[in-house]
C-alpha positions in Angstrom: -10.6 -56.9 32.6 -9.9 -53.6 30.9 -10.9 -53.5 27.2 -8.4 -52.1 24.8 -9.2 -48.6 23.6 -10.6 -48.4 20.1 -8.5 -46.5 17.6 -10.3 -43.5 16.1 -11.6 -44.0 12.6 -9.2 -42.9 9.9 -9.9 -39.7 8.0 -10.8 -41.7 4.9 -13.2 -43.8 6.9 -14.9 -40.7 8.4 -15.3 -39.2 5.0 -16.7 -42.4 3.6 -19.3 -42.7 6.4 -20.2 -39.0 6.0 -20.5 -39.3 2.3 -22.7 -42.4 2.5 -25.0 -40.7 5.0 -25.1 -37.7 2.7 -25.9 -39.7 -0.4 -28.5 -41.7 1.5 -30.2 -38.5 2.7 -30.1 -37.0 -0.8 -31.6 -40.1 -2.4 -34.2 -40.4 0.4 -35.2 -36.8 -0.1 -35.4 -37.2 -3.8 -37.6 -40.3 -3.3 -40.0 -38.5 -0.9 -40.2 -35.6 -3.3 -40.9 -37.9 -6.2 -43.5 -39.8 -4.2 -45.3 -36.6 -3.2 -45.1 -35.1 -6.7 -46.0 -38.4 -8.2 -49.1 -38.8 -6.0 -50.3 -35.3 -6.9 -49.6 -35.9 -10.6 -51.4 -39.2 -10.5 -54.5 -37.6 -8.9 -54.4 -34.8 -11.4 -54.1 -37.3 -14.3 -57.0 -39.3 -12.9 -59.2 -36.3 -12.5 -58.4 -35.1 -16.0 -59.1 -38.6 -17.4 -62.5 -39.0 -15.7 -63.4 -35.4 -16.7 -62.8 -36.1 -20.3 -64.9 -39.3 -20.1 -67.8 -37.6 -18.3 -67.9 -34.7 -20.8 -67.7 -37.0 -23.7 -70.7 -39.0 -22.4 -72.6 -35.9 -21.6 -72.1 -34.5 -25.1 -73.0 -37.7 -26.9 -76.3 -37.4 -29.0 -77.1 -41.1 -28.4 -77.2 -40.4 -24.7 -79.7 -37.6 -25.2 -81.8 -39.8 -27.4 -81.8 -42.7 -24.9 -83.0 -40.3 -22.2 -86.1 -39.5 -24.2 -87.1 -43.2 -24.4 -89.3 -44.9 -21.8 -86.4 -47.2 -20.6 -83.1 -45.2 -20.8 -81.2 -47.9 -18.9 -81.7 -50.5 -21.7 -79.6 -48.3 -24.0 -77.4 -46.4 -21.6 -76.1 -49.3 -19.5 -74.2 -51.1 -22.3 -73.0 -47.8 -23.6 -71.6 -46.7 -20.2 -69.9 -50.1 -19.7 -68.1 -49.8 -23.0 -66.9 -46.3 -22.2 -65.7 -47.5 -18.8 -63.8 -50.4 -20.2 -62.3 -48.4 -23.0 -61.1 -45.5 -20.8 -60.0 -47.7 -17.9 -61.9 -45.8 -15.2 -63.9 -47.3 -12.3 -67.4 -46.2 -13.2 -69.6 -44.2 -15.5 -73.0 -43.4 -13.9 -75.8 -41.7 -15.8 -78.7 -40.5 -13.8 -81.8 -38.3 -14.0 -82.1 -34.9 -12.3 -83.5 -36.6 -9.2 -80.2 -38.6 -8.9 -81.8 -41.9 -9.8 -79.2 -44.1 -11.5 -79.8 -45.3 -15.1 -76.3 -47.0 -15.2 -73.8 -48.5 -12.8 -71.0 -51.1 -12.9 -73.1 -53.1 -10.4 -76.4 -53.6 -12.1 -78.1 -54.1 -8.7 -77.5 -50.5 -8.0 -79.5 -49.3 -11.1 -82.6 -47.5 -9.9 -81.1 -46.5 -6.6 -80.1 -43.0 -5.6 -76.6 -41.7 -6.6 -74.3 -41.2 -3.6 -72.7 -37.8 -4.0 -73.1 -34.2 -4.6 -75.1 -32.9 -7.6 -76.1 -29.4 -6.7 -73.4 -27.7 -8.8 -74.2 -29.9 -11.8 -77.8 -29.1 -11.6 -76.8 -25.5 -11.8 -74.9 -26.2 -15.0 -71.4 -26.6 -13.6 -68.9 -29.4 -14.1 -67.0 -30.1 -10.8 -64.6 -32.7 -9.4 -64.7 -34.1 -5.9 -63.4 -37.1 -3.8 -66.3 -39.0 -2.4 -66.9 -42.4 -0.8 -69.6 -44.2 -2.7 -70.7 -47.8 -3.3 -67.2 -48.6 -4.8 -65.3 -46.9 -2.0 -63.4 -43.6 -2.0 -63.1 -42.3 -5.5 -62.2 -39.2 -7.5 -65.2 -38.3 -9.5 -66.5 -35.7 -12.0 -70.1 -34.7 -12.2 -71.4 -32.8 -15.3 -74.9 -32.0 -16.6 -76.5 -33.5 -19.8 -78.2 -30.7 -21.8 -80.9 -31.1 -24.4 -82.0 -27.9 -26.2 -80.5 -25.9 -23.3 -82.4 -27.9 -20.6 -80.6 -30.1 -18.1 -82.2 -33.5 -18.6 -79.7 -35.7 -16.7 -76.3 -36.0 -15.0 -73.2 -38.0 -15.7 -70.7 -39.0 -13.1 -67.4 -40.6 -14.0 -64.8 -41.7 -11.5 -61.8 -43.7 -10.6 -61.2 -45.2 -7.2 -58.5 -43.9 -4.9 -57.1 -47.5 -4.5 -56.5 -47.7 -8.2 -54.6 -44.3 -8.1 -52.6 -45.5 -5.1 -51.7 -48.7 -6.9 -50.4 -46.7 -9.9 -48.4 -44.5 -7.5 -47.0 -47.7 -5.8 -45.9 -49.0 -9.1 -44.1 -45.7 -9.8 -42.6 -45.8 -6.3 -41.2 -49.3 -6.9 -39.4 -48.1 -10.0 -38.3 -45.0 -8.0 -37.0 -47.2 -5.2 -35.0 -49.3 -7.7 -33.5 -46.1 -9.2 -32.8 -44.7 -5.7 -31.1 -48.0 -4.7 -29.0 -48.0 -7.8 -28.0 -44.4 -7.2 -27.1 -45.2 -3.6 -25.1 -48.2 -4.7 -23.2 -46.3 -7.4 -22.6 -43.4 -5.0 -21.3 -45.8 -2.3 -19.0 -47.5 -4.7 -17.6 -44.3 -6.0 -17.2 -42.9 -2.5 -15.4 -46.1 -1.5 -13.0 -45.9 -4.4 -12.2 -42.3 -3.7 -11.7 -42.9 0.0 -9.6 -46.0 -0.7 -7.3 -43.7 -2.7 -7.4 -41.1 0.1 -6.6 -43.8 2.6 -3.5 -44.7 0.7 -2.4 -41.1 0.5 -3.0 -40.5 4.2 -1.6 -43.9 5.2 -4.8 -44.7 7.2 -4.3 -41.8 9.6 -7.2 -39.9 11.1 -7.7 -36.1 11.2 -6.1 -35.7 14.6 -3.1 -37.7 13.6 -2.7 -35.7 10.4 -3.0 -32.5 12.3 -0.4 -33.6 14.8 1.9 -34.8 12.0 1.6 -31.4 10.3 2.5 -29.7 13.6 5.5 -31.9 14.0 6.5 -31.3 10.4 6.4 -27.5 10.8 8.2 -27.7 14.2 10.9 -29.9 12.7 11.4 -27.7 9.6 11.9 -24.6 11.8 14.0 -26.4 14.4 16.7 -28.2 12.3 19.8 -26.2 11.5 20.3 -27.9 8.2 18.8 -26.1 5.3 16.0 -27.9 3.5 14.7 -26.9 0.0 12.1 -28.7 -2.1 11.6 -28.0 -5.8 8.6 -29.1 -7.8 8.7 -30.6 -11.3 8.9 -27.1 -12.8 11.9 -26.1 -10.7 9.8 -23.8 -8.5 10.4 -23.6 -4.7 7.7 -25.7 -3.0 9.1 -25.5 0.5 12.0 -23.9 2.3 12.8 -23.8 6.0 14.4 -21.0 8.0 17.9 -22.5 7.9 17.6 -22.8 4.1 16.7 -19.1 3.7 19.6 -18.1 5.9 22.1 -20.3 4.1 21.0 -19.1 0.7 21.2 -15.5 1.9 17.5 -14.7 1.2 16.0 -11.6 2.8 13.4 -12.2 5.5 10.7 -10.4 3.4 11.6 -12.3 0.2 8.7 -14.7 -0.8 10.6 -17.7 -2.1 7.8 -20.3 -2.3 6.3 -20.4 -5.8 9.4 -18.7 -7.5 11.8 -20.5 -9.8 15.4 -21.1 -8.7 16.6 -18.6 -11.4 14.6 -15.8 -9.7 16.5 -16.2 -6.3 19.6 -14.4 -7.6 22.0 -17.2 -6.4 25.5 -17.7 -7.7 25.5 -19.3 -11.1 27.3 -22.6 -10.0 24.9 -23.0 -7.1 21.9 -22.4 -9.4 23.3 -24.9 -11.8 23.6 -27.5 -9.0 20.0 -26.9 -7.9 18.6 -27.2 -11.5 20.7 -30.3 -12.3 18.7 -33.5 -13.1 21.3 -35.8 -11.7 21.9 -36.1 -7.9 24.7 -34.1 -6.3 26.6 -35.4 -3.3 28.5 -33.1 -0.9 29.3 -30.4 -3.4 30.9 -27.3 -2.0 29.4 -24.0 -3.1 29.9 -20.4 -2.1 27.2 -17.7 -1.6 27.9 -14.1 -0.8 28.7 -14.8 2.8 28.9 -18.6 3.3 30.4 -21.8 2.2 27.7 -24.5 2.0 27.6 -28.2 1.2 24.9 -29.1 -1.3 23.2 -32.5 -1.7 20.4 -33.0 -4.2 18.2 -36.0 -5.0 15.4 -36.0 -7.6 11.9 -37.3 -6.5 10.9 -39.7 -9.2 7.6 -41.7 -9.4 7.0 -42.5 -13.0 7.9 -39.0 -13.9 10.1 -36.2 -12.4 8.1 -34.8 -9.5 10.8 -32.4 -8.1 14.0 -32.3 -6.2 14.9 -32.5 -2.5 17.9 -30.3 -1.6 19.8 -30.3 1.7 22.2 -27.5 2.6 24.9 -27.6 5.3 26.8 -24.6 6.6 30.5 -25.3 5.9 31.7 -21.8 6.6 33.0 -22.4 10.2 34.5 -25.8 9.2 36.2 -24.2 6.2 37.6 -21.5 8.3 38.8 -24.0 10.9 40.4 -26.0 8.0 42.2 -22.9 6.9 43.5 -22.3 10.4 44.6 -25.9 10.6 46.4 -25.5 7.3 48.1 -22.4 8.7 49.1 -24.3 11.8 50.5 -27.1 9.7 52.4 -24.5 7.7 53.7 -23.1 10.9 54.7 -26.6 12.0 56.5 -27.2 8.8 58.2 -23.9 9.0 59.4 -24.7 12.5 60.6 -28.1 11.4 62.5 -26.4 8.5 64.0 -23.9 10.9 65.0 -26.6 13.3 66.6 -28.5 10.5 68.5 -25.4 9.4 69.4 -24.5 13.0 70.8 -28.0 13.4 72.9 -27.7 10.3 74.2 -24.3 11.4 74.9 -25.7 14.9 76.9 -28.6 13.3 78.8 -26.0 11.3 79.6 -24.0 14.5 80.7 -27.2 16.3 82.8 -28.3 13.4 84.6 -24.9 13.2 85.3 -25.1 17.0 86.7 -28.6 16.6 88.9 -27.4 13.8 90.2 -24.7 16.1 88.6 -21.8 14.2 86.8 -20.3 17.2 86.6 -16.8 15.8 85.0 -17.9 12.6 82.6 -20.0 14.6 81.6 -17.0 16.7 81.2 -14.8 13.7 79.1 -17.4 11.9 76.8 -17.9 14.9 76.5 -14.2 15.5 75.5 -13.5 11.9 72.8 -16.1 11.9 71.4 -15.0 15.2 71.3 -11.4 14.1 69.6 -12.3 10.8 66.8 -14.3 12.6 66.4 -11.6 15.2 66.2 -8.8 12.6 63.5 -10.7 10.8 61.4 -11.1 13.9 61.9 -7.5 15.1 61.0 -6.0 11.8 57.8 -8.0 11.4 56.7 -7.5 15.0 57.7 -3.8 14.9 55.5 -3.2 11.8 52.6 -5.5 12.5 51.6 -5.4 16.2 48.5 -7.5 15.5 49.8 -10.9 16.9 47.8 -13.1 14.5 49.0 -11.3 11.4 52.6 -11.2 12.7 52.6 -14.9 13.4 51.1 -15.6 10.0 53.7 -13.4 8.2 56.6 -15.1 10.1 55.3 -18.6 9.3 54.7 -17.8 5.7 58.1 -16.2 5.4 59.7 -19.4 6.6 57.6 -21.5 4.1 58.4 -19.2 1.2 62.1 -19.3 2.0 62.0 -23.1 2.0 60.6 -22.9 -1.5 63.2 -20.4 -2.7 60.8 -17.4 -2.6 61.7 -14.2 -0.8 58.8 -12.8 1.2 59.1 -9.0 1.6 57.2 -6.7 4.0 56.7 -3.3 2.3 58.3 -0.3 3.9 55.0 1.5 4.4 53.4 -1.4 6.3 52.0 -0.5 9.8 49.3 -1.9 12.0 49.4 -0.6 15.5 48.3 -2.6 18.5 44.5 -2.2 18.9 44.0 -0.7 15.5 41.7 -3.5 14.4 38.2 -3.5 15.9 36.9 -6.7 17.6 34.2 -7.0 14.9 36.9 -7.9 12.4 37.3 -11.6 12.9 40.9 -12.8 13.1 39.8 -15.9 11.3 38.8 -13.8 8.2 42.2 -12.0 8.3 44.0 -15.4 8.3 41.8 -16.6 5.4 42.4 -13.4 3.3 46.1 -12.9 3.9 47.0 -16.6 4.1 45.4 -17.5 0.8 46.8 -14.5 -1.0 50.3 -15.3 0.2 50.0 -19.0 -0.7 48.8 -18.2 -4.2 51.6 -15.6 -4.6 54.3 -18.0 -3.4 53.0 -20.6 -5.9 53.0 -18.1 -8.7 56.5 -16.8 -7.9 58.0 -20.2 -7.4 56.9 -21.4 -10.9 59.4 -19.0 -12.5 59.6 -19.0 -16.3 57.9 -22.3 -16.6 54.8 -21.0 -15.0 55.0 -17.9 -17.2 55.1 -20.0 -20.3 52.1 -22.1 -19.2 50.1 -18.9 -18.6 51.2 -17.4 -21.8 49.9 -20.4 -23.7 46.6 -20.1 -21.9 46.4 -16.4 -22.6 46.4 -15.4 -19.0 49.9 -14.0 -18.7 50.6 -10.3 -18.6 53.3 -9.4 -21.1 55.8 -6.7 -20.2 59.2 -6.1 -18.6 60.2 -8.0 -15.5 62.0 -6.6 -12.4 65.1 -8.1 -10.9 63.0 -10.3 -8.7 61.6 -12.1 -11.8 63.0 -14.9 -13.8 66.4 -13.2 -13.9 66.6 -12.8 -10.1 65.2 -14.5 -7.0 61.4 -15.0 -6.9 59.8 -12.5 -4.5 56.4 -11.8 -2.8 55.8 -8.4 -1.4 53.2 -7.9 1.3 51.7 -4.6 2.4 49.7 -4.4 5.7 48.5 -0.9 6.6 45.7 0.2 8.9 44.5 3.8 9.3 41.4 5.4 10.8 39.1 4.3 8.0 40.3 1.0 6.6 42.7 -1.9 6.7 44.7 -2.4 3.5 46.2 -5.8 2.7 48.2 -6.0 -0.6 50.1 -9.0 -1.9 52.2 -8.8 -5.1 54.4 -11.5 -6.7 57.0 -11.9 -9.4 55.0 -14.6 -11.2 53.5 -14.7 -14.6 50.6 -12.5 -13.8 46.9 -12.8 -14.7 45.4 -11.2 -17.8 42.5 -8.7 -17.7 40.1 -11.2 -19.3 40.5 -13.6 -16.3 40.2 -10.9 -13.6 36.7 -11.9 -12.7 37.1 -15.6 -13.3 39.9 -16.0 -10.7 37.4 -15.4 -7.9 35.1 -18.1 -9.1 35.2 -21.4 -7.2 37.2 -24.0 -9.1 39.3 -21.6 -11.3 42.9 -22.5 -11.1 46.0 -22.9 -13.3 47.1 -26.0 -11.2 44.4 -28.5 -12.4 41.3 -29.9 -10.9 40.6 -29.9 -7.1 42.0 -26.4 -6.6 40.7 -22.9 -7.0 38.9 -22.3 -3.6 41.3 -19.9 -1.9 40.5 -16.7 -3.9 36.8 -17.4 -3.8 37.1 -17.6 0.0 39.1 -14.4 0.0 36.4 -12.5 -1.8 33.7 -14.0 0.4 35.6 -13.0 3.6 36.1 -9.5 2.3 32.4 -9.2 1.3 31.4 -10.5 4.7 33.2 -7.7 6.3 32.0 -5.1 3.9 35.3 -4.9 2.0 36.5 -5.2 -1.6 39.1 -7.2 -3.5 40.9 -5.8 -6.6 43.3 -7.4 -9.0 45.8 -5.6 -11.2 49.4 -6.0 -12.5 52.1 -5.6 -9.8 55.3 -3.6 -10.2 57.4 -6.8 -10.6 55.3 -8.0 -13.5 53.2 -10.5 -11.6 49.7 -10.2 -10.1 48.8 -7.9 -7.3 45.8 -8.4 -5.1 44.5 -5.5 -2.9 42.0 -6.0 -0.1 40.3 -3.1 1.6 38.3 -3.7 4.8 36.5 -0.7 6.4 37.3 -0.1 10.0 34.7 2.6 10.7 35.4 5.9 12.6 38.1 4.4 14.8 41.4 6.1 15.6 44.4 3.7 15.6 46.9 3.8 18.5 49.7 6.3 18.2 52.4 4.5 20.2 54.2 3.4 17.0 52.9 6.0 14.7 56.3 6.9 13.5 57.5 3.3 13.0 57.8 2.0 9.5 59.0 -1.5 8.7 61.9 -1.8 6.3 62.2 -4.4 3.8 62.3 -7.8 5.4 64.1 -10.7 3.7 63.3 -14.2 4.8 
């Protein structure tokens, strides 16, 4: 039977075991040091204690007087016992110079020879030694007794080693209790800290945490969705590669640790990132991209930060614009089909009425008008995408009662535009400008009055295409060796100078909420291709937008160099 493989100990468990061993080692080391130093200190204290007792006995006048008597033991034995009991030492032995004892704790030893060294004392020195005598191993001091300068006896005071050891053992017991208490407190503190660490690491061991970190880093760099994390002080705590790219941050820009205000992002986007409430699928524009922003605060008793996700909406927005253009083309074709059906019914009715010549003239005139429109647009703009866009927008404008005019100096030769200039951006720029111009021109006097009330209208004389005549939008498309110029002017109410910068901000519109993205996309597309967008007053009194896109050192084709489109009326 195969036993299940044991799971490695968690990081908190490993740290707990290591800290317990460390604390135990420290406490054991301190205990050994205290024992050694305590033993040495106890021996030193004992030696000092018996030295003081021996010197006190040797300097006592009563001892010298007793030595002069015929029986010194009769006086010295009681005296020595009192000193021994008062000082708490093991023995006080008084002897003559021949080492014959006059006193001893064991009276049977009186009169016997002292066991120990006395040579130094006989020379007048006081010394300490450890010697094994009748009471066992002892720490003793031997000092001479002087009478008028002569050495008349010796005093030896001592304390047994067993008594010193017992004192050390008592101290060691207290030390062991203190060490045990320190070990217990250290263990409890370590357990509490590691329990908290275990909660934070979710019981994972070091290998699992390392693997999780590797997966975390790999995931951050692999996902195409931008991820941005802000701390409680609105500083960047984490940002992945996709987030840096979507926000347009330079590769050498150190974003982590900086506040959102220091990243030089557009004001609406900065406001969304700094907002305290969550944001869901908000559309924002950077210099080159359209991004969808979602934010959610991280709250745990207090605001800890914000998690931000960023999705690239640029391609989808461009595809949406193309779809809108295709829908416009479809609507234009439907309108033209409807008009063609009406004209065909008119021709049939004329034929049924026997007016064949009028029917032929009517049909020929309509055919020539449609063909002239197509020939003029295609002859001036040989770029197929722009030509199709202009024809479709002309039909749409005509349906709304607006005349779309192609300026006489318009010319884009076939091959004049480099492959690096995306056709999608051309559709975004020209399509949005024409749509806005048609909206402005179709509003007529009512739109002018609304703008005048808001202070955005441009006062001044109006041309024949203004309120007094038919609404008109004039488009100029011209490409030379250096740049592509796209200009759209209308006969609408115009835009005041004070709103010239605001019109390119996302959300600015005179048509209410939910609008105001087109001009922001126009400026973004122009900026993405290194171009510029300018706004001024048009010759018909309305607004005029001019987009210039650099083409580099490229020579346009000359096959139609002399061709100039004349005014085209839709």
